[in-house]
C-alpha positions as a printed Julia matrix, in Angstrom:
185×3 Matrix{Float64}:
  2.65  46.69  128.91
  5.91  45.22  130.25
  8.24  47.02  132.62
 11.86  46.57  133.55
 12.39  47.24  137.27
 15.15  47.02  139.84
 14.33  45.7   143.31
 15.77  46.94  146.58
 17.69  44.96  149.17
 15.52  44.06  152.18
 16.87  46.88  154.36
 16.16  49.57  151.76
 12.79  48.01  150.95
 11.8   48.16  154.62
 12.94  51.8   154.79
 10.66  52.7   151.88
  7.77  50.64  153.25
  8.13  52.43  156.59
  7.84  55.76  154.75
  4.71  54.45  153.0
  3.27  53.57  156.43
  4.1   56.99  157.93
  2.38  58.74  155.02
 -0.71  56.54  155.36
 -0.74  57.06  159.14
 -0.82  60.84  158.58
 -3.82  60.49  156.26
 -1.8   61.26  153.12
 -1.82  59.3   149.86
  0.57  56.35  150.06
  1.45  53.15  148.25
  0.88  51.41  151.59
 -2.78  51.39  150.56
 -2.09  49.61  147.27
 -2.9   46.04  148.16
 -1.89  44.15  145.0
  0.59  41.36  145.82
  3.12  42.69  143.28
  3.3   46.07  145.06
  6.81  46.66  146.39
  9.41  49.41  146.17
 11.16  49.37  142.79
 12.96  51.57  140.28
 11.46  51.46  136.78
 14.08  51.56  134.02
 11.76  51.13  131.03
  8.23  50.27  129.99
  7.19  48.94  126.57
  4.14  47.32  125.03
  5.97  44.0   124.57
  9.54  42.76  124.73
 11.24  42.28  121.36
 12.62  38.8   120.56
 15.61  37.89  122.72
 15.14  40.83  125.1
 14.55  38.72  128.21
 17.86  36.88  127.74
 19.72  40.14  127.02
 18.21  41.77  130.1
 19.0   38.79  132.33
 22.63  38.92  131.21
 22.83  42.63  131.97
 21.36  42.25  135.45
 23.37  39.17  136.35
 26.53  41.15  135.54
 25.51  44.48  137.13
 23.75  43.5   140.36
 24.0   44.16  143.21
 24.27  47.88  142.51
 24.75  50.44  145.32
 22.01  53.06  145.63
 21.49  56.21  147.65
 18.17  57.97  147.99
 18.08  61.75  147.83
 15.25  64.2   148.48
 11.52  63.55  148.42
  9.58  65.55  145.82
  6.4   65.62  143.78
  6.98  65.04  140.08
  5.18  67.44  137.76
  3.61  69.42  140.62
  0.66  67.16  141.48
  1.47  63.64  140.41
  3.57  60.98  142.13
  5.36  61.62  145.39
  8.8   60.09  144.93
 12.09  59.52  146.67
 14.72  60.5   144.12
 17.54  58.04  143.45
 21.06  59.38  142.96
 21.88  58.69  139.28
 25.38  57.19  139.63
 27.49  56.43  136.57
 26.82  52.7   137.06
 23.06  53.16  137.28
 23.0   55.47  134.27
 25.08  53.0   132.25
 22.77  50.13  133.21
 19.74  52.21  132.25
 21.27  52.92  128.82
 22.09  49.23  128.35
 18.49  48.28  129.18
 17.24  50.69  126.53
 19.69  49.21  124.02
 18.43  45.7   124.88
 14.88  46.88  124.18
 15.75  48.54  120.88
 12.88  48.13  118.46
 10.25  47.51  121.12
  6.88  49.08  120.44
  5.37  51.55  122.86
  8.52  52.69  124.66
  7.46  55.2   127.3
  9.34  58.45  126.57
  9.58  59.53  130.23
 11.9   56.55  130.83
 14.18  57.41  127.88
 17.84  58.21  128.51
 18.15  61.94  129.02
 14.54  62.28  130.27
 14.44  59.57  132.94
 14.2   60.72  136.56
 15.28  57.74  138.69
 13.01  57.42  141.73
 11.15  55.12  144.09
  7.45  55.98  144.29
  5.86  56.77  147.64
  2.35  57.76  146.43
  0.86  57.84  142.93
 -1.45  60.84  143.24
 -0.18  63.52  145.51
 -1.09  67.13  146.09
  1.83  69.51  145.86
  0.56  71.47  148.88
  1.09  68.37  151.09
  4.75  68.09  150.04
  6.11  69.81  153.19
  4.35  67.36  155.52
  5.4   64.42  153.35
  9.03  65.53  153.51
  8.82  65.88  157.29
  7.55  62.29  157.49
  9.93  60.68  154.97
 12.92  62.82  154.16
 14.97  62.95  157.35
 18.04  61.24  155.96
 19.45  59.84  152.74
 19.1   56.04  152.98
 21.57  53.81  151.21
 21.27  50.23  150.08
 21.53  48.13  146.96
 19.46  47.07  144.02
 19.74  43.3   144.18
 17.42  41.9   141.51
 15.35  42.82  138.49
 11.86  41.93  137.41
  9.27  42.71  134.79
  5.68  43.58  135.54
  3.18  42.37  132.93
  0.27  44.81  132.9
 -1.99  42.39  131.01
 -1.7   39.54  133.52
 -0.76  41.73  136.54
  2.11  39.38  137.33
  5.84  39.79  137.76
  8.67  37.78  136.25
 12.32  37.71  137.38
 14.84  39.19  134.94
 18.1   38.54  136.76
 20.14  39.24  139.81
 18.9   37.68  143.0
 20.69  35.18  145.19
 23.78  33.5   143.87
 26.19  31.16  145.61
 28.85  33.18  147.36
 27.14  36.45  146.44
 25.16  37.89  149.34
 22.19  39.98  148.34
 20.84  40.84  151.74
 18.05  38.32  151.96
 17.38  37.17  148.45
 14.97  37.76  145.64
 11.22  37.69  145.95
  8.75  38.19  143.15
  5.85  39.09  145.41
């Protein structure tokens, strides 16, 4: 499986990581406990079995043109009742357009995950993968005090077979501040 993900500016990333830490400190499920080196806050735009020919170049062009992209987080909720705890991302016109363009760039890819499809996609940053709905109130008290803002500054792809990430665009450019640069860790 290959994903297409947007990465947060350092300030927004630290805000999300701090929420992870508060959840873990309260004994709740949290991505703070996920120790893989690729684990970092991100917004998944698409996931497919493999990229079609030319997709990486098309995606890099899209991200180089679109990033950085302003983002505002909204409320914290549990998707589907007892699944991931997420911080919803406000779906601005620019973000929705970029999402649609990513799907167009992946046209013909096998194994497109339907929950990422335009019209079904719920943009979010994950806080915990398996969460009990009855703990939602405490989780909101720990994480949902304000509506953080920041930027998506880079894009990457996670390769589920090799468990590695690969840059897809954005990141630091001369004369184009991105708030600390692009890391693939």
